[in-house]
Biotite code that builds the C-alpha atoms (Angstrom):
import biotite.structure as struc

atoms = struc.array([
    struc.Atom([-18.070, 82.499, -33.176], chain_id="A", res_id=1, res_name="UNK", atom_name="CA", element="C"),
    struc.Atom([-15.815, 79.141, -35.667], chain_id="A", res_id=2, res_name="UNK", atom_name="CA", element="C"),
    struc.Atom([-17.858, 76.877, -36.928], chain_id="A", res_id=3, res_name="UNK", atom_name="CA", element="C"),
    struc.Atom([-16.589, 73.366, -38.691], chain_id="A", res_id=4, res_name="UNK", atom_name="CA", element="C"),
    struc.Atom([-16.782, 72.883, -42.419], chain_id="A", res_id=5, res_name="UNK", atom_name="CA", element="C"),
    struc.Atom([-20.446, 71.151, -41.558], chain_id="A", res_id=6, res_name="UNK", atom_name="CA", element="C"),
    struc.Atom([-20.746, 74.836, -40.224], chain_id="A", res_id=7, res_name="UNK", atom_name="CA", element="C"),
    struc.Atom([-21.537, 73.928, -36.765], chain_id="A", res_id=8, res_name="UNK", atom_name="CA", element="C"),
    struc.Atom([-20.072, 75.983, -34.426], chain_id="A", res_id=9, res_name="UNK", atom_name="CA", element="C"),
    struc.Atom([-17.144, 75.108, -32.070], chain_id="A", res_id=10, res_name="UNK", atom_name="CA", element="C"),
    struc.Atom([-14.386, 76.809, -29.712], chain_id="A", res_id=11, res_name="UNK", atom_name="CA", element="C"),
    struc.Atom([-11.263, 77.727, -30.383], chain_id="A", res_id=12, res_name="UNK", atom_name="CA", element="C"),
    struc.Atom([-8.994, 77.558, -27.347], chain_id="A", res_id=13, res_name="UNK", atom_name="CA", element="C"),
    struc.Atom([-4.911, 77.486, -27.460], chain_id="A", res_id=14, res_name="UNK", atom_name="CA", element="C"),
    struc.Atom([-5.836, 75.193, -24.176], chain_id="A", res_id=15, res_name="UNK", atom_name="CA", element="C"),
    struc.Atom([-7.677, 72.697, -26.447], chain_id="A", res_id=16, res_name="UNK", atom_name="CA", element="C"),
    struc.Atom([-4.637, 72.281, -29.472], chain_id="A", res_id=17, res_name="UNK", atom_name="CA", element="C"),
    struc.Atom([-2.149, 71.864, -26.362], chain_id="A", res_id=18, res_name="UNK", atom_name="CA", element="C"),
    struc.Atom([-3.946, 68.482, -24.983], chain_id="A", res_id=19, res_name="UNK", atom_name="CA", element="C"),
    struc.Atom([-4.131, 67.494, -29.009], chain_id="A", res_id=20, res_name="UNK", atom_name="CA", element="C"),
    struc.Atom([-0.246, 67.816, -30.617], chain_id="A", res_id=21, res_name="UNK", atom_name="CA", element="C"),
    struc.Atom([-0.731, 67.754, -34.034], chain_id="A", res_id=22, res_name="UNK", atom_name="CA", element="C"),
    struc.Atom([-4.378, 68.590, -34.746], chain_id="A", res_id=23, res_name="UNK", atom_name="CA", element="C"),
    struc.Atom([-6.150, 71.402, -36.112], chain_id="A", res_id=24, res_name="UNK", atom_name="CA", element="C"),
    struc.Atom([-8.684, 72.891, -33.390], chain_id="A", res_id=25, res_name="UNK", atom_name="CA", element="C"),
    struc.Atom([-11.697, 71.338, -34.911], chain_id="A", res_id=26, res_name="UNK", atom_name="CA", element="C"),
    struc.Atom([-10.217, 68.630, -34.425], chain_id="A", res_id=27, res_name="UNK", atom_name="CA", element="C"),
    struc.Atom([-8.859, 68.986, -31.098], chain_id="A", res_id=28, res_name="UNK", atom_name="CA", element="C"),
    struc.Atom([-12.350, 70.476, -30.104], chain_id="A", res_id=29, res_name="UNK", atom_name="CA", element="C"),
    struc.Atom([-14.179, 67.242, -31.492], chain_id="A", res_id=30, res_name="UNK", atom_name="CA", element="C"),
    struc.Atom([-11.540, 64.830, -29.858], chain_id="A", res_id=31, res_name="UNK", atom_name="CA", element="C"),
    struc.Atom([-12.445, 66.829, -26.272], chain_id="A", res_id=32, res_name="UNK", atom_name="CA", element="C"),
    struc.Atom([-15.885, 66.005, -26.570], chain_id="A", res_id=33, res_name="UNK", atom_name="CA", element="C"),
    struc.Atom([-15.504, 62.187, -26.977], chain_id="A", res_id=34, res_name="UNK", atom_name="CA", element="C"),
    struc.Atom([-15.226, 60.528, -23.768], chain_id="A", res_id=35, res_name="UNK", atom_name="CA", element="C"),
    struc.Atom([-17.263, 57.108, -24.037], chain_id="A", res_id=36, res_name="UNK", atom_name="CA", element="C"),
    struc.Atom([-15.037, 54.850, -25.197], chain_id="A", res_id=37, res_name="UNK", atom_name="CA", element="C"),
    struc.Atom([-12.118, 55.491, -24.241], chain_id="A", res_id=38, res_name="UNK", atom_name="CA", element="C"),
    struc.Atom([-9.629, 52.938, -22.076], chain_id="A", res_id=39, res_name="UNK", atom_name="CA", element="C"),
    struc.Atom([-9.271, 54.535, -18.463], chain_id="A", res_id=40, res_name="UNK", atom_name="CA", element="C"),
    struc.Atom([-6.712, 51.531, -17.306], chain_id="A", res_id=41, res_name="UNK", atom_name="CA", element="C"),
    struc.Atom([-5.291, 48.204, -18.455], chain_id="A", res_id=42, res_name="UNK", atom_name="CA", element="C"),
    struc.Atom([-4.397, 45.539, -16.307], chain_id="A", res_id=43, res_name="UNK", atom_name="CA", element="C"),
    struc.Atom([-2.665, 42.775, -17.147], chain_id="A", res_id=44, res_name="UNK", atom_name="CA", element="C"),
    struc.Atom([-1.308, 39.652, -15.642], chain_id="A", res_id=45, res_name="UNK", atom_name="CA", element="C"),
    struc.Atom([0.817, 36.749, -17.202], chain_id="A", res_id=46, res_name="UNK", atom_name="CA", element="C"),
    struc.Atom([1.554, 33.804, -15.930], chain_id="A", res_id=47, res_name="UNK", atom_name="CA", element="C"),
    struc.Atom([4.650, 31.867, -16.927], chain_id="A", res_id=48, res_name="UNK", atom_name="CA", element="C"),
    struc.Atom([5.387, 28.883, -14.850], chain_id="A", res_id=49, res_name="UNK", atom_name="CA", element="C"),
    struc.Atom([3.485, 25.687, -15.970], chain_id="A", res_id=50, res_name="UNK", atom_name="CA", element="C"),
    struc.Atom([0.716, 24.074, -13.801], chain_id="A", res_id=51, res_name="UNK", atom_name="CA", element="C"),
    struc.Atom([-1.292, 20.886, -13.785], chain_id="A", res_id=52, res_name="UNK", atom_name="CA", element="C"),
    struc.Atom([-5.154, 19.637, -12.059], chain_id="A", res_id=53, res_name="UNK", atom_name="CA", element="C"),
    struc.Atom([-7.096, 17.088, -12.045], chain_id="A", res_id=54, res_name="UNK", atom_name="CA", element="C"),
    struc.Atom([-10.167, 18.140, -11.454], chain_id="A", res_id=55, res_name="UNK", atom_name="CA", element="C"),
    struc.Atom([-14.127, 17.282, -11.918], chain_id="A", res_id=56, res_name="UNK", atom_name="CA", element="C"),
    struc.Atom([-14.852, 20.301, -11.062], chain_id="A", res_id=57, res_name="UNK", atom_name="CA", element="C"),
    struc.Atom([-13.827, 23.840, -11.925], chain_id="A", res_id=58, res_name="UNK", atom_name="CA", element="C"),
    struc.Atom([-11.449, 25.139, -9.703], chain_id="A", res_id=59, res_name="UNK", atom_name="CA", element="C"),
    struc.Atom([-8.387, 28.112, -9.992], chain_id="A", res_id=60, res_name="UNK", atom_name="CA", element="C"),
    struc.Atom([-5.563, 28.728, -12.305], chain_id="A", res_id=61, res_name="UNK", atom_name="CA", element="C"),
    struc.Atom([-2.951, 29.754, -10.082], chain_id="A", res_id=62, res_name="UNK", atom_name="CA", element="C"),
    struc.Atom([-2.360, 32.973, -11.128], chain_id="A", res_id=63, res_name="UNK", atom_name="CA", element="C"),
    struc.Atom([-3.727, 33.557, -13.550], chain_id="A", res_id=64, res_name="UNK", atom_name="CA", element="C"),
    struc.Atom([-6.230, 36.426, -11.733], chain_id="A", res_id=65, res_name="UNK", atom_name="CA", element="C"),
    struc.Atom([-6.101, 39.673, -12.079], chain_id="A", res_id=66, res_name="UNK", atom_name="CA", element="C"),
    struc.Atom([-7.561, 42.898, -10.545], chain_id="A", res_id=67, res_name="UNK", atom_name="CA", element="C"),
    struc.Atom([-8.874, 46.494, -11.334], chain_id="A", res_id=68, res_name="UNK", atom_name="CA", element="C"),
    struc.Atom([-10.488, 49.530, -9.581], chain_id="A", res_id=69, res_name="UNK", atom_name="CA", element="C"),
    struc.Atom([-13.061, 50.974, -11.246], chain_id="A", res_id=70, res_name="UNK", atom_name="CA", element="C"),
    struc.Atom([-13.024, 54.498, -11.816], chain_id="A", res_id=71, res_name="UNK", atom_name="CA", element="C"),
    struc.Atom([-16.858, 55.386, -12.132], chain_id="A", res_id=72, res_name="UNK", atom_name="CA", element="C"),
    struc.Atom([-19.891, 53.313, -11.450], chain_id="A", res_id=73, res_name="UNK", atom_name="CA", element="C"),
    struc.Atom([-20.999, 53.698, -15.258], chain_id="A", res_id=74, res_name="UNK", atom_name="CA", element="C"),
    struc.Atom([-17.646, 51.433, -16.889], chain_id="A", res_id=75, res_name="UNK", atom_name="CA", element="C"),
    struc.Atom([-17.539, 48.629, -17.850], chain_id="A", res_id=76, res_name="UNK", atom_name="CA", element="C"),
    struc.Atom([-14.503, 45.944, -17.730], chain_id="A", res_id=77, res_name="UNK", atom_name="CA", element="C"),
    struc.Atom([-13.449, 44.712, -21.070], chain_id="A", res_id=78, res_name="UNK", atom_name="CA", element="C"),
    struc.Atom([-11.378, 40.554, -20.380], chain_id="A", res_id=79, res_name="UNK", atom_name="CA", element="C"),
    struc.Atom([-9.234, 39.334, -22.581], chain_id="A", res_id=80, res_name="UNK", atom_name="CA", element="C"),
    struc.Atom([-8.278, 36.309, -21.892], chain_id="A", res_id=81, res_name="UNK", atom_name="CA", element="C"),
    struc.Atom([-5.831, 33.077, -23.133], chain_id="A", res_id=82, res_name="UNK", atom_name="CA", element="C"),
    struc.Atom([-5.103, 29.773, -21.724], chain_id="A", res_id=83, res_name="UNK", atom_name="CA", element="C"),
    struc.Atom([-2.159, 27.756, -23.119], chain_id="A", res_id=84, res_name="UNK", atom_name="CA", element="C"),
    struc.Atom([-3.830, 23.751, -22.110], chain_id="A", res_id=85, res_name="UNK", atom_name="CA", element="C"),
    struc.Atom([-2.880, 20.288, -22.830], chain_id="A", res_id=86, res_name="UNK", atom_name="CA", element="C"),
    struc.Atom([-4.788, 17.530, -21.410], chain_id="A", res_id=87, res_name="UNK", atom_name="CA", element="C"),
    struc.Atom([-2.553, 15.101, -20.825], chain_id="A", res_id=88, res_name="UNK", atom_name="CA", element="C"),
    struc.Atom([-5.145, 12.202, -22.094], chain_id="A", res_id=89, res_name="UNK", atom_name="CA", element="C"),
    struc.Atom([-8.113, 12.315, -24.791], chain_id="A", res_id=90, res_name="UNK", atom_name="CA", element="C"),
    struc.Atom([-10.134, 14.417, -23.198], chain_id="A", res_id=91, res_name="UNK", atom_name="CA", element="C"),
    struc.Atom([-12.834, 17.023, -23.222], chain_id="A", res_id=92, res_name="UNK", atom_name="CA", element="C"),
    struc.Atom([-13.105, 20.147, -21.060], chain_id="A", res_id=93, res_name="UNK", atom_name="CA", element="C"),
    struc.Atom([-13.455, 23.472, -19.864], chain_id="A", res_id=94, res_name="UNK", atom_name="CA", element="C"),
    struc.Atom([-13.088, 27.191, -18.626], chain_id="A", res_id=95, res_name="UNK", atom_name="CA", element="C"),
    struc.Atom([-15.124, 29.877, -17.210], chain_id="A", res_id=96, res_name="UNK", atom_name="CA", element="C"),
    struc.Atom([-14.376, 33.656, -16.323], chain_id="A", res_id=97, res_name="UNK", atom_name="CA", element="C"),
    struc.Atom([-15.788, 34.534, -12.976], chain_id="A", res_id=98, res_name="UNK", atom_name="CA", element="C"),
    struc.Atom([-15.835, 38.301, -11.571], chain_id="A", res_id=99, res_name="UNK", atom_name="CA", element="C"),
    struc.Atom([-14.640, 37.494, -8.005], chain_id="A", res_id=100, res_name="UNK", atom_name="CA", element="C"),
    struc.Atom([-16.924, 34.309, -6.870], chain_id="A", res_id=101, res_name="UNK", atom_name="CA", element="C"),
    struc.Atom([-19.661, 34.749, -9.936], chain_id="A", res_id=102, res_name="UNK", atom_name="CA", element="C"),
    struc.Atom([-19.371, 32.890, -13.059], chain_id="A", res_id=103, res_name="UNK", atom_name="CA", element="C"),
    struc.Atom([-19.911, 35.482, -15.745], chain_id="A", res_id=104, res_name="UNK", atom_name="CA", element="C"),
    struc.Atom([-20.064, 35.436, -19.379], chain_id="A", res_id=105, res_name="UNK", atom_name="CA", element="C"),
    struc.Atom([-21.062, 31.650, -19.593], chain_id="A", res_id=106, res_name="UNK", atom_name="CA", element="C"),
    struc.Atom([-23.705, 29.332, -21.704], chain_id="A", res_id=107, res_name="UNK", atom_name="CA", element="C"),
    struc.Atom([-26.761, 28.318, -19.765], chain_id="A", res_id=108, res_name="UNK", atom_name="CA", element="C"),
    struc.Atom([-26.151, 24.920, -18.293], chain_id="A", res_id=109, res_name="UNK", atom_name="CA", element="C"),
    struc.Atom([-28.874, 22.499, -19.264], chain_id="A", res_id=110, res_name="UNK", atom_name="CA", element="C"),
    struc.Atom([-28.853, 18.829, -17.580], chain_id="A", res_id=111, res_name="UNK", atom_name="CA", element="C"),
    struc.Atom([-25.181, 17.547, -17.247], chain_id="A", res_id=112, res_name="UNK", atom_name="CA", element="C"),
    struc.Atom([-24.190, 20.135, -19.653], chain_id="A", res_id=113, res_name="UNK", atom_name="CA", element="C"),
    struc.Atom([-22.507, 22.383, -17.746], chain_id="A", res_id=114, res_name="UNK", atom_name="CA", element="C"),
    struc.Atom([-21.835, 26.522, -18.306], chain_id="A", res_id=115, res_name="UNK", atom_name="CA", element="C"),
    struc.Atom([-18.411, 27.620, -19.523], chain_id="A", res_id=116, res_name="UNK", atom_name="CA", element="C"),
    struc.Atom([-16.965, 30.123, -21.398], chain_id="A", res_id=117, res_name="UNK", atom_name="CA", element="C"),
    struc.Atom([-14.654, 28.540, -23.327], chain_id="A", res_id=118, res_name="UNK", atom_name="CA", element="C"),
    struc.Atom([-14.751, 24.280, -24.023], chain_id="A", res_id=119, res_name="UNK", atom_name="CA", element="C"),
    struc.Atom([-12.307, 22.076, -25.596], chain_id="A", res_id=120, res_name="UNK", atom_name="CA", element="C"),
    struc.Atom([-11.430, 18.809, -26.962], chain_id="A", res_id=121, res_name="UNK", atom_name="CA", element="C"),
    struc.Atom([-8.160, 17.342, -27.947], chain_id="A", res_id=122, res_name="UNK", atom_name="CA", element="C"),
    struc.Atom([-6.583, 13.834, -27.437], chain_id="A", res_id=123, res_name="UNK", atom_name="CA", element="C"),
    struc.Atom([-2.917, 12.720, -26.833], chain_id="A", res_id=124, res_name="UNK", atom_name="CA", element="C"),
    struc.Atom([-1.267, 13.226, -29.778], chain_id="A", res_id=125, res_name="UNK", atom_name="CA", element="C"),
    struc.Atom([-1.436, 17.355, -30.135], chain_id="A", res_id=126, res_name="UNK", atom_name="CA", element="C"),
    struc.Atom([0.235, 19.953, -28.723], chain_id="A", res_id=127, res_name="UNK", atom_name="CA", element="C"),
    struc.Atom([-0.592, 22.538, -26.208], chain_id="A", res_id=128, res_name="UNK", atom_name="CA", element="C"),
    struc.Atom([-3.118, 24.861, -27.712], chain_id="A", res_id=129, res_name="UNK", atom_name="CA", element="C"),
    struc.Atom([-4.274, 28.332, -27.098], chain_id="A", res_id=130, res_name="UNK", atom_name="CA", element="C"),
    struc.Atom([-7.651, 28.791, -25.946], chain_id="A", res_id=131, res_name="UNK", atom_name="CA", element="C"),
    struc.Atom([-8.395, 32.935, -26.178], chain_id="A", res_id=132, res_name="UNK", atom_name="CA", element="C"),
    struc.Atom([-11.962, 34.292, -25.226], chain_id="A", res_id=133, res_name="UNK", atom_name="CA", element="C"),
    struc.Atom([-13.309, 38.202, -24.134], chain_id="A", res_id=134, res_name="UNK", atom_name="CA", element="C"),
    struc.Atom([-15.686, 39.144, -22.335], chain_id="A", res_id=135, res_name="UNK", atom_name="CA", element="C"),
    struc.Atom([-17.443, 43.238, -21.690], chain_id="A", res_id=136, res_name="UNK", atom_name="CA", element="C"),
    struc.Atom([-18.574, 43.191, -18.472], chain_id="A", res_id=137, res_name="UNK", atom_name="CA", element="C"),
    struc.Atom([-20.496, 45.573, -16.564], chain_id="A", res_id=138, res_name="UNK", atom_name="CA", element="C"),
    struc.Atom([-19.392, 45.391, -12.274], chain_id="A", res_id=139, res_name="UNK", atom_name="CA", element="C"),
    struc.Atom([-21.845, 48.937, -11.672], chain_id="A", res_id=140, res_name="UNK", atom_name="CA", element="C"),
    struc.Atom([-18.996, 49.605, -8.967], chain_id="A", res_id=141, res_name="UNK", atom_name="CA", element="C"),
    struc.Atom([-16.130, 51.706, -7.826], chain_id="A", res_id=142, res_name="UNK", atom_name="CA", element="C"),
    struc.Atom([-14.768, 48.950, -5.953], chain_id="A", res_id=143, res_name="UNK", atom_name="CA", element="C"),
    struc.Atom([-11.565, 46.686, -6.924], chain_id="A", res_id=144, res_name="UNK", atom_name="CA", element="C"),
    struc.Atom([-12.714, 44.088, -9.036], chain_id="A", res_id=145, res_name="UNK", atom_name="CA", element="C"),
    struc.Atom([-11.129, 40.659, -9.380], chain_id="A", res_id=146, res_name="UNK", atom_name="CA", element="C"),
    struc.Atom([-11.348, 38.537, -12.274], chain_id="A", res_id=147, res_name="UNK", atom_name="CA", element="C"),
    struc.Atom([-10.167, 34.818, -12.457], chain_id="A", res_id=148, res_name="UNK", atom_name="CA", element="C"),
    struc.Atom([-10.219, 31.679, -14.658], chain_id="A", res_id=149, res_name="UNK", atom_name="CA", element="C"),
    struc.Atom([-10.961, 28.481, -13.722], chain_id="A", res_id=150, res_name="UNK", atom_name="CA", element="C"),
    struc.Atom([-10.790, 24.970, -15.677], chain_id="A", res_id=151, res_name="UNK", atom_name="CA", element="C"),
    struc.Atom([-12.119, 21.659, -15.145], chain_id="A", res_id=152, res_name="UNK", atom_name="CA", element="C"),
    struc.Atom([-11.749, 18.283, -17.220], chain_id="A", res_id=153, res_name="UNK", atom_name="CA", element="C"),
    struc.Atom([-13.656, 15.552, -17.484], chain_id="A", res_id=154, res_name="UNK", atom_name="CA", element="C"),
    struc.Atom([-11.173, 12.894, -15.999], chain_id="A", res_id=155, res_name="UNK", atom_name="CA", element="C"),
    struc.Atom([-6.853, 12.987, -16.371], chain_id="A", res_id=156, res_name="UNK", atom_name="CA", element="C"),
    struc.Atom([-4.883, 15.824, -16.010], chain_id="A", res_id=157, res_name="UNK", atom_name="CA", element="C"),
    struc.Atom([-5.267, 19.086, -17.707], chain_id="A", res_id=158, res_name="UNK", atom_name="CA", element="C"),
    struc.Atom([-1.493, 20.775, -18.247], chain_id="A", res_id=159, res_name="UNK", atom_name="CA", element="C"),
    struc.Atom([-1.412, 25.026, -18.266], chain_id="A", res_id=160, res_name="UNK", atom_name="CA", element="C"),
    struc.Atom([1.649, 26.505, -20.143], chain_id="A", res_id=161, res_name="UNK", atom_name="CA", element="C"),
    struc.Atom([3.134, 22.987, -20.894], chain_id="A", res_id=162, res_name="UNK", atom_name="CA", element="C"),
    struc.Atom([2.943, 20.119, -23.344], chain_id="A", res_id=163, res_name="UNK", atom_name="CA", element="C"),
    struc.Atom([0.826, 16.973, -23.265], chain_id="A", res_id=164, res_name="UNK", atom_name="CA", element="C"),
    struc.Atom([3.990, 15.128, -21.687], chain_id="A", res_id=165, res_name="UNK", atom_name="CA", element="C"),
    struc.Atom([6.554, 17.968, -20.892], chain_id="A", res_id=166, res_name="UNK", atom_name="CA", element="C"),
    struc.Atom([9.683, 16.097, -21.808], chain_id="A", res_id=167, res_name="UNK", atom_name="CA", element="C"),
    struc.Atom([12.739, 17.681, -22.376], chain_id="A", res_id=168, res_name="UNK", atom_name="CA", element="C"),
    struc.Atom([12.813, 18.004, -25.799], chain_id="A", res_id=169, res_name="UNK", atom_name="CA", element="C"),
    struc.Atom([13.334, 20.593, -27.976], chain_id="A", res_id=170, res_name="UNK", atom_name="CA", element="C"),
    struc.Atom([10.132, 20.012, -29.768], chain_id="A", res_id=171, res_name="UNK", atom_name="CA", element="C"),
    struc.Atom([7.900, 20.064, -26.005], chain_id="A", res_id=172, res_name="UNK", atom_name="CA", element="C"),
    struc.Atom([7.579, 24.067, -25.375], chain_id="A", res_id=173, res_name="UNK", atom_name="CA", element="C"),
    struc.Atom([6.902, 25.396, -21.649], chain_id="A", res_id=174, res_name="UNK", atom_name="CA", element="C"),
    struc.Atom([4.351, 28.596, -23.084], chain_id="A", res_id=175, res_name="UNK", atom_name="CA", element="C"),
    struc.Atom([2.469, 31.632, -21.206], chain_id="A", res_id=176, res_name="UNK", atom_name="CA", element="C"),
    struc.Atom([-1.173, 32.303, -20.178], chain_id="A", res_id=177, res_name="UNK", atom_name="CA", element="C"),
    struc.Atom([-2.852, 35.994, -20.084], chain_id="A", res_id=178, res_name="UNK", atom_name="CA", element="C"),
    struc.Atom([-5.527, 37.731, -18.651], chain_id="A", res_id=179, res_name="UNK", atom_name="CA", element="C"),
    struc.Atom([-5.609, 41.278, -19.471], chain_id="A", res_id=180, res_name="UNK", atom_name="CA", element="C"),
    struc.Atom([-8.305, 43.895, -18.364], chain_id="A", res_id=181, res_name="UNK", atom_name="CA", element="C"),
    struc.Atom([-9.802, 47.186, -20.004], chain_id="A", res_id=182, res_name="UNK", atom_name="CA", element="C"),
    struc.Atom([-11.460, 49.853, -18.119], chain_id="A", res_id=183, res_name="UNK", atom_name="CA", element="C"),
    struc.Atom([-13.776, 51.418, -20.724], chain_id="A", res_id=184, res_name="UNK", atom_name="CA", element="C"),
    struc.Atom([-15.209, 54.563, -19.958], chain_id="A", res_id=185, res_name="UNK", atom_name="CA", element="C"),
    struc.Atom([-19.382, 54.447, -20.588], chain_id="A", res_id=186, res_name="UNK", atom_name="CA", element="C"),
])
């Protein structure tokens, strides 16, 4: 039986080398045994249109929703998001992440302080700012899972993918927002 440099046995197989071109049998054997942590699939949605909202309670950011169907109950879903936001006045607001109707990844609400995944404070002179985040979720299901981002502001109007005043000037940009889901094998 063949052994690795460390003296541990491995099975030589031309099939393994065919699966991993350009690597040795020992390395192919090692790679083939690494199943956990592999990315099984990726789903990404990019929102390019502008969106405004004026809600003191959490509301969906239209078009910033993605769905994935896990291959195994033991899989985890790694969620990444980038939201290009700009409140239209001096403002405080929040983003939250949901799987279906369940809020995930937020802090602990206390008194009038809401649970949120991300928070922001800005003033009227600021431009569009990106909020980014990630969360490793364990849905424990092989049913389709839908993830979305919601936002709220204390008062005033929040712009998504648009500058503060959205005037037709070269100094005002329109940006994009994304949500990306990666299924990770256990």
